[in-house]
N, C-alpha and C positions, 0 to 999 in steps of 0.2 A: 821402725816406729816413727810416727810423725805427730804433729801438733793435734790433728783431728783425733788420733787414737787416744791421746790423753784426755781430751774433752769428753770423749765417749766413755772412757773408764770412770771419770769422776761423776758424770751424769748417771751412769749405771749404779755407782755406789750411793748416790742420792736417793735411789729408789729401793735400796737394799736395807737390811737390818743395821748396817753400819751407821746409817743416818741417825737411828735411835741412840746409838752409843755416843755419837758426836753431839747430838742435841742435849744429852744428859751432861756431857762434859761442859758444854756452853752454859748450862744452868748453874753448874758449880762455879764457873768463872764469874758469872753475873752476880752470884751471891756475895762476892767481895765488894760490890758497889755499896753495900750497907754495913760492912764490917769496919771496926775502928782501925786506927793506924797500926796497932800491934800486929794484926793479922796480915796487913799489907806488907809490913816489914819482913815477916816470916816467909811470905811468898817471894819477896825480893831476894832474900838470902838464899832460897832454893835456886833461883835463877842465877845468882852469883856463882853457885857451885857448878852450874852446867857449862860454864865457859871452858871450851876445849876438853869437855868431859862428857861421859854418858848421862843422858837425861834420866834413864831408867835407874842407874846407880845413885844419881843425885836424889831421886825421889826416895829411895830406900834409906839413904843416910839422913835426909831431912826428917823422915818419920821417927828416927831414933833420937835425933838431937832435940827435936820439938822446940820448946821455948828457950833452950840453951843458947840459941842464936842471940837472944836478948840478955840472958842472965849470966852466962859463963864468962870468966875472964878470958882474955885473948890466949893465954897459955893453955888454959883448960880446953877451950874450943879447938885450938890447934891439935892438942893431944887427942881429943875425941875424934876429930876428923882423920887423924893419922891411924888411930886404932880401928876405925871403920873402913880403912883402905882407900881414903881419898887421896888423889894424886898431888894436890897442892895445898897441904894443910896450913902451912905458915902464911903463905900469901893470901889465901882466901879468908882465913881467920882475921888477919889484919884489916882487910877490906871491910868485913862484916862489922867488926868492932868500931871502925872509923864511921861507918854509916849509921850507927846508933844515934848519933846526934840529930838525925833527921826524923826519928820516930815520931816525936810529939806532933809535928806539923805535916807529916807525910801525906795523910789523907787530904788535908786542906790544900796543900800545895799542888798535888797531882790533879785534884778535881777543879782547881781554879782556872785551868787552861781551857779555852774554847777551841783552840787550834791543835790538831793532833800532832803535827810536826813540832810545834813549840813544846808540847808536853814531853815528847821524847827527848828533845834537845835538853830540857831541864834535867832529865834523868841522866843522860850521857855526861853532861858537864859537871854534875854535882855528886853523883853516886859512884863511889869507887868500885871498879870491877865489872861495871855494866857498859858494854859497847852497844852499838846499834842493834845487834842481834839479841843480846840479853835484855836490853831495855824494851825492845819490842815484845820479847817473850813475856817479860814481867807484866807489861801493860795489857797484853792479850789475856793473860791469866787472871787479871783482876777486872775483866769485863770490857776492855777497849779493843774492838776487833778490827780497826783500820790500819793494822801494821803487818808487814811481812816478816816472818822469822826465818832469816836466810842462813841455814847451816849446810853442811856438806850433803846431808840427805836431800834437801830441796834442790841444791845445785845439781846433784847427780840426776834427779828427775828432769830438770830443765835441759840438761845436756842430752839425756837419753831420747827425749821427745823433740829435739831440735829447736828449743827455745833459746839455747845458748850453744855457741860453737865449741867452747872449751872452758875448763875450770879456771876461774880468775886466780892469778898468783897471789894477790892480796885483796882483802875486802875492806878497803877504806870507805869513807863516807860517800864519795862520788860513785864508786862502783856499787855500793850497797843500794843507793837510791836508784841507780840505773836498773838493777835487777828487780828492785821493789816495783818499779814502774811496769815491768813485764808481768809480774804477778798481779798487779792492780788491774791491768787489762784483762788478764785471764779470769780474775774473780768477777769482773763485770759481765763477761760473756757467760759465765757459769751461774750468774745471779747468786753469788756468795760474797761474804766479806772476806778480806784477806786472812783473818784469823781462822775462819771456817775452812777456807781453801787449804791452809797449812795442815789442818788435821786430816783432811782427805789425802793430801799428797804424802803426808807422813805414813798414813795407813798403806797407801800403795807401795811405798818404798820399804816399810818395815813390818807390815802386818799387825801393827799395834796402834792404839789411840791413847797416847799418854797426855801430858799437859805441858 
């Protein structure tokens, strides 16, 4: 498999019924642009759970906890996460409870940035539990599409189609931005945003369109 093969597969998907599924998902993301901070925080808490964990399982857990991400005590949230089979209940509950201090001004702060990179830097520096991948995931899920969500699924695709030679040992800021630049160039050739490209690549790798 080579790079041209991947471009062909994505372009074929753009002409298939999967495009409709992805467009529907995009509409769901864009709906957050008009929602108050509370809903942004709930989505941010979901992304917090996805760190080193299954996105599919995190979706299931989030649906069961709902507004408990805001209302539960740290002990109760940790207990609920553990009950639902989450891998890191104590750590993630402490992060989520800490992050509640940002709820009131979350929407105002996020939407105040005109520069995409500065917006993400604000998230990474201030929100506990969100690295570049999770911060990008959160921002894409609330309607900002100019970020790459680089996880092992995406890295595997890039290796399979010769965009990367090998799996990086660590994904620090410098390496993240280097791989993001590869995805940025791909998205431009495919006439997609990076957020859209992620959904297509995820589908190619997993057969699913999640969030």
